N, C-alpha and C positions, 0 to 999 in steps of 0.2 A: 838110321839114327835120327833122333828127334833134334831139331835145331832150337826149338823153343819149349818152354814149360807148358804154355797154354796158348792156343790160338782160337780167337772168336771169329768165325767166318760168316761172311754174307750178311752182315748187319747194316743197319742205317745208323751211321756214326754221327752223333752230336757231341763234339769233342770238348765242350766246356769253354772254348775261346769266344763263343758268340757267333762263329761263322755258321753258314748254312749246313744242313744235314747232307751227308754224302754216303754212298755205298762204299764200304771198305772192310777189310779184315784188320784185326788188332792182335798183334803177337806180343806175348809177355815172356820175360826171361829174367831170372835172378831178382825177382821182385820189382822189375821196372818194365815200362813199355819199351819194346824193342823195335817194332815196326807198326806203321799204320798205312794201309793202302792195299795193294795186291800182294799178299804174302805167299810166296812159293814154298817156303820151308815148312816142315811139318812140326806139329806140337806133340809133346808127350801126352797131352790131353787136348781135345778139341771140342768146341761148342759150335754147333751149326745154328746160327742165329736166324736164318731164313727171313731176313728183312726186319727182324725185331730191332727196337732201338738199342743202341750201344752207347752208354754214357760213362763219364767218370763216376766213381763212387761219390755219394753225397757227403758233404762235410757239414755237420751240425755244431755250431759254436756255442749253443746255449742249452746245456743240460745240467742235471744234478745227480749224476751217477757216483758221487763221491763215496757213498756207503756201499751201493750195489757192486761197485768195482772191487771191493774188498772181499766179497763173499760169492760173487757169481762170475762166471766166464762170459755170460751173454748179456749184452746191454739192450735188452728189449724194454719197451716197444721199438726203439730206434732201429734195431737190427732187422725188423720186418719191413722197413721202408727204405732199403737200399743205402743205408748210412754205413760208411766205412771209416769215418773219423768223427769222434765226438770230443767236445771240450767241456769240462765240468768245473765246479767251483765258482759258479756264477752267483750273482746277487749277494755277495759278501758272506755266504755261509758255506761251511765245510767242516772237516774234522782234523785239520792240521794247520798250524802247530797247536798242540794241546798238552796240558799237564794232567796227570792222572786224576787230580782232584777236580778237574773241570769237565770230565767226560759227560756227566749228567747234564751240565749246563748246555753243552753243544748239542746233545741229543734233544733236549727240550726246544732249543732254537730251531733245529732242522724239522722237528715234529710240527712245530707251529707254523714256521714260514713255508715249508714245502710239503706239509701234510703227508709225512712218512711216519708210519706207526712207531711210537717209541719202543714197543715191545720187540719189533723187528730189528730196530737199531741196537737195542741191548743184546739181543740174541746173535745178530750177525756181525757186528763190528769186532774185529779181533784186537784192536788197539795195540798193534805191534809197533808203535811209533810214538814219538813225542814231537820232535822238530819237523818242519816241512821237508827237509832233505830225507829224514827217516821215512816219512810217508811215501816219498817218491821211490826210495830204495825198496820199500815193501811192494809197491805196485809194480816195480820193474821185475819182480820175480814171478809175476802172474801172466797168464795167457788169456786172450779175449777173442771175441768174434769180430772185433774192429780195433783200430788204433784209438788210444785215449790220451788226451792232453789235460793237464791240470793247471789250475790257477790258485793263487794264494788268496783266501777270503779274509776280508777286513775284520769281520766279527771274531773269528777264531784268533787272528793275530792280536787284536785289541785285548781280548780276554787273557791270552797267553802272557802278554806284557804287563797288563794292569790288574789281572785278577778280578775280584768282585767290583772294583772301581770301574773297570772297563765294561762289565755287564750292566752296571748302573748308569752308564753314559756320563760319567764324570769327565771333566776336561783332562786331557793328557798333559802331564808335566813335560818340561824340556827333556828330562831323562827318559821318560816313556817314549817320546818322539824319536830320540836317538836310537833306542832299541828297535822301534818299528822300522826305522830306516834301514838299520843293519840287517834285520831279519828279512825284510823285503829283498834286499840285494842278495842275501844268501839263498832265498827261495828261487830267485831268477837264475842264479848260478847253478842251482840244482836241477834246473830244467822247467821251472814253471813257465807257462805261456803268458801269464799276466797277473794282474791284481784286480780284485772286484770289490765293490762296496754297495751298500743299500742305504738310501736316505728317504725311505717311505714308511709311513705309519701302517701300511698294509702288511708289513713284515713284522710279526710278533712271535714270541716263543709260545709254547703250549701253556705257559702260565699267564699269558696275556702281556708280558713285558715287551716293550719295543726292542727292535734289534739294536745291539750295542753300538753300531756305527751310525745310528740315526742322526745324532747331533754332533758328529765329529767336526771340530773346528778347522779353519783353514791351515793353521800351523801344523796340525797333525797330518792333514792330507798332503801338504807340501813336503813334510818329512818323508812320507811314503814315496812321493814323487822323486825326491832326491835319491832314494834307494833304487828306483827304476832307472833314473838317469845314470847312476854310477854303474849299473849292470850293463847299460847300453842295449837293453832288449826289453820285450814285453809290451802287452797291450793293457788297457784299462777298461773295465766294464762297470757301468754305473746305472742305478735306477733311483729316481727321485720323484717326489710329489710336485716339485716346482711350485710350492705355495707362493713364493715371491720369485717370479721368473727371472727378473733382472739380477737379483742378488745371487740366486742359486746358479744361474748359468755363468755369471762372472766367476764364481768360485770354481766351477768345472773348467773354465777356460784357463784359469790360473794354474790348475793342476796339470793340464795338457802342456801349457807353455813351460812350466818348471821341469816337467819330466822329459819333455821332448818325445813323448810316446803317443801312439794313437789311442783314441777313446771311442767307445760305442755307448750309446744311451738308449735305454728301453723307450720305445715310442709306439703309442697306440692311441686310437680315438677313444676317449672316454665318454661320459655322458654329455660333455660339451662337444658338439660336432666338429669344431674347428680349433680346439686347443692344441692339438698335435701340430697343426700348421705353424703356430707361433713358435713352438720349440724347433721345428724343422727350419724355420726361417733363421733362428739364431745359429743353428748348425751351419747353414749356408754362409752366414756372415763369418763364422769362425774359419771355415774352409777357405773363403776368399782372402782371409788375412794370413793364410799359410799354415794353419793348424790342420791336423788330421783328426776329424771327428765324423762319426756316422750315427744315424738313428738305426737302432736294431728293431726290425719290424716283422710282422706276421702276415701270412697269406690269407687268413680267414679270421672270424671272430675268436676271441678267447672266451670260452664258455664253460660254465659250471654244469656238471652232469649230476642229476638228482634221481633218486629212486630208492627202493627198499634195500638194494644191495650196496649202494654207495654210502659215502659219509653223511650226506645230507638228503633230505626230502623237502618238498615245498612246505611241509607242515612241521618241520623240526622246531622244537621248543613249545609247541602247543601241548598243554597238559594231557589231554586225552590221547594224543599220539604218543607222547613220551611214556605213558603208562605201559604201552605194549611194544615200545621200540626195540627192546632187547630180546624179544621172543624170536625163536627160529622163524624163518621166512614163512613156512607153511602155516604155522600157528598165527603169525602176525596177520597174514592175509585173511584168515577166518575171522579174527577179531576186528579187523578194519572193514570187513564187508558187512558188519552188523549195522543196520540203518541208524540205530540210536547213536552209536559211536561216531559214525560219519557225520551226523548232524551236529554233534557236540564239537568235533574237530573243526568243522567249517565255521562254527559260530564263535570259536575261541580266538583270542588275540595272539599274535605272534610275540614271543617273549624276547627279552634282552639277548643280544649277541647274534640275532638273526634278522633284526628289523631292517637293516640296510639292504641285505640281499633280497628280502621280501619286497621292499619298495622297488628294487630294480626289476622285479618281475612284471611290474606295471599292470597289475590286475590280470595277468595271463597273456598280455600282449607281447611279452618277451619270453614266452615259454612255448617250445615246440616238442612234439614227440620225436625221439631219435629213431630214424629208420635205418635199414640196411640195404644198400649203402646209405650213409648219412647224407643229408642235404645241408651243407654249411652256408647256403645263401637262401634260407627259406623265406617265402612270401608272407607278408603280414596277415593275409586272409587265412593262412594255414596255421597261425598261432592258435592257442586255445581261446584267447579272447576273440579272434577273428571268426573261428568256427562257432563259438557260442553266440555271437551276434547273428550269424547266418541262420543258425538252427533254433534261435530263441531259447537257449539254455543258459545255465549259470557256468561261467568259465571255471571257477574253482571246483565245482562239482565234477566237471569234465576232467580237470587235472587229477583230481582224487581217483576217479575211476581208471584213468589211463595208468596211473602209478601202480595199480594192482594187476595190470595186464602181463601177459607172457609169464605166468606163474611167478609173478613178483620180480621178474628180471627186466621189466620195461625200464627204459632210461629216458628222462626228460632233459631237454637241452635249453639252457638259459644263457645266451650271449651277454657278456657284461662289458666287452670292449670291442671296438671296430664294427659296431652294429647300431649306432645311434640313429642312422638313417634307414634302417631296415634293408640295406644293400651293402655290397662290398666295394663300392666305387673308391672309398678311402684307401682300401688295401691296394687296389690297382695303382693308385697314385703313389703310394709309399713304395711298392715293389719297384716301380720304374724310376724312382728318383735317383739322381746321381750320388746323393750323400746318404744312402741307406744300405743296409745289409740284412739278409734274412736271418732270423733267429727267434728267440722267445718260446721255443717248443717245450722247454722244461722237462725233457725226457728223464725219467727216474724220480720225478717229484709229483706232488699233488695227486698221490696215487689213488685217492678215493673220491676226488672231486673234478679233476681235469685230466684229459688225455690228449695232449697236443703234440706229442712226438710224431704224430701222423701228419703234421703240417706239410712235410716234404712231399708226400704223395698227393695231398690236396693241391699243393702249388702246381704240380705237373698236370694233374687231371682236370681240376676245375678251371684253371686259367689257360691251359693249353688245349682243352678239348670240350669241356662240358658246359661252360658258362653260357646261360641263355638270357640272363637279366642285365646284360651289358657287354662291353667289349672284352675280348680275350687278349692273350699275350702270346707272341710266337715262342715256340719251343726252344730254339737256341738261346734266347734271352733268359728263359726260365731255368734251363739247365746251367748256364753260366752263373746265374745268381746263387745257385745252391752248391756249386762246385768250386770253380775258380775264385769267385768273389768272396765266399765265406772263408776259404782257405787263406786267401791273401789278407783278409781282415784280421786274422790272428797270426799273421806273419809266417804262415806255412807255405813255402814256395816250391815244395817238392811234390805236390799233389793238386788235384782239381782240374787237370786237363789230360786228354789222351794225346800226348805228344811224346816223342822219343825221349827217354831218360826220366820221365815222370814215374811216380809210384804206380805199381800195377794194381790199382783199385778200379773196379769196373762193375757196371750194372748192365745186364741184358734184360730188356723189358718188353713184354707183350703189351704194347701201348693200347691197343684196341680193348684189351680186357683188364687194364690196370684200374684198380679201384680200392678205396679204403673200405674196410669192413666196420660194422658197428662196434663200439667199445663193449667190453664185457668184463665182469669181475672174475679174477682168478685168485687162487690161494697158494701162491708160491714164494711168498716172502719168508724169511726166517721166522720161526715160531708159528708158521701157518698163516701169517698175515695176509690180508686181502689187498689187492691192487687192481687198477684198471689196466687191461691189456687191449691192444688194438692191432689187428693184423691187416694184411693187404693181399689182394690177388694180383697177379700179373708180373711179379718179379721172377723171371725165369732163372736167373743166376745172379748172385752177388759175389764178387771176387775181391779179396783183401790180400795185399802183398803177393799177388799171383796165385792164391789158392781159393778155390770155390768154398765159401762159407755157408751159403744158402742156395738151394736148388729147388725150383718150383715152390718157393716159400717155406721149405722145410730145411732145418739145419743139417749140415754135414758134420763130420767129426773134426774138421779143420778149425783150429783156433790160432791163426797167424797174427792176430792183433797184439800190439805191444804198447807200453807206455811211450809216449813221445817225449824225447829229451832233445831240444834243439841244440845244435853244436855252435861253437864260437863264443 
């Protein structure tokens, strides 16, 4: 008779607590870790790890699967990277609460802010809910390849309470604020993990309108804070431009103080190499005063992917490119290879709406050809500007020709955050800081421009094994940062370590052969919509709630993931 449901034998266990790796077996039973050590009992199913890494399942606290979770059972790309728990509803955008009259508005917002095709959202969203508890009830009927936690987004909440006034960013009235407070408390009681908001001009709807929460005043935010305090639970996730650092950070501190709840703030190196340190210093000060605040950080650059198959190319908005931009790929390549068209495109000016991104390419100095596996810390001399200088060629001509490579499937990489210094030293500093937590992967979003759900595999491989352009980081620290630390940051205390009684979420990893693959476009969204997919090699098995969901990077039939509803 089997004593356990599953036993992973002979692995090198890194248990998520930060302690050193050790050789051990891991036994799972009834969805929990039953034993770690020398396991004499047998399992109904056994995995012979043969020295492979055995870790807790990874916990990704910054995703946007709010729509995908309503039409799909699989939360890819995250599921290809050992993720067993995701948290969605970040950046203040999502699909509940919502009145039927506002469906289109929320679709436009998600399409613009998170680059998810509107046609896919129109086709895929069932809209079987209105209130946030209704949305949670709908998700609770579904099965997934990982556990899913949801947060209530400020933009949806604001529009639900204020209608067009909310979308137009008008100040909330006292009555509006009371409603937002009550609905926030209601959402938390229904199982929301937190409340999220955006205060950045980078977040706009597909119509160009800023996100509804952009200019929310302190009274409104304190009203939401009162709802969180009344519920006695939940975290806060914020993103801001910090145009006036003093005023904005003081506002955020007031929200944390009033709510009594933890807050994480998106943190990355922008074009200013040291601006992030100023924000992190403010976080340090807040923590020293007794508040719980963290910077939410990434392990590599946040980068735009450009090519003929993605949303953008380096020549988007140039008239002679736009003339052929809608042609099928094969026909477009023929047109673009014509010398006269190439000359015209290279001579034309970049049009409105793309000039900022064009300037960020810095004449090709911030553009690299994506390889397989990708190099996320590329050297300056390997950029198109660097190669052009070496070869005595024109950088933009080289970019143009590279874009047509691989039968039009070539992808160009343009880091726009965490790469001002052409290295990842800033990321190392952020990863190791006491007041940061891993995040910002945006799984489920930016489907035609960014594919950062693979952050997690990069965290383990680049920092734990492959980095040559600077110091690495020890594996126990890296694993803890993406398991225990991320879980605790969203107040999930039942997962993130391989200890007796914890959730039976496990990865078995062939670490020597673990690698991220190059992103590629697939057409599996509703209505045949395109999105970037990124897989990985080396995940021998991923286990969720004691069941193997992925084996040798391929899905099994098991869908043991469920909506997370915290008790209490």
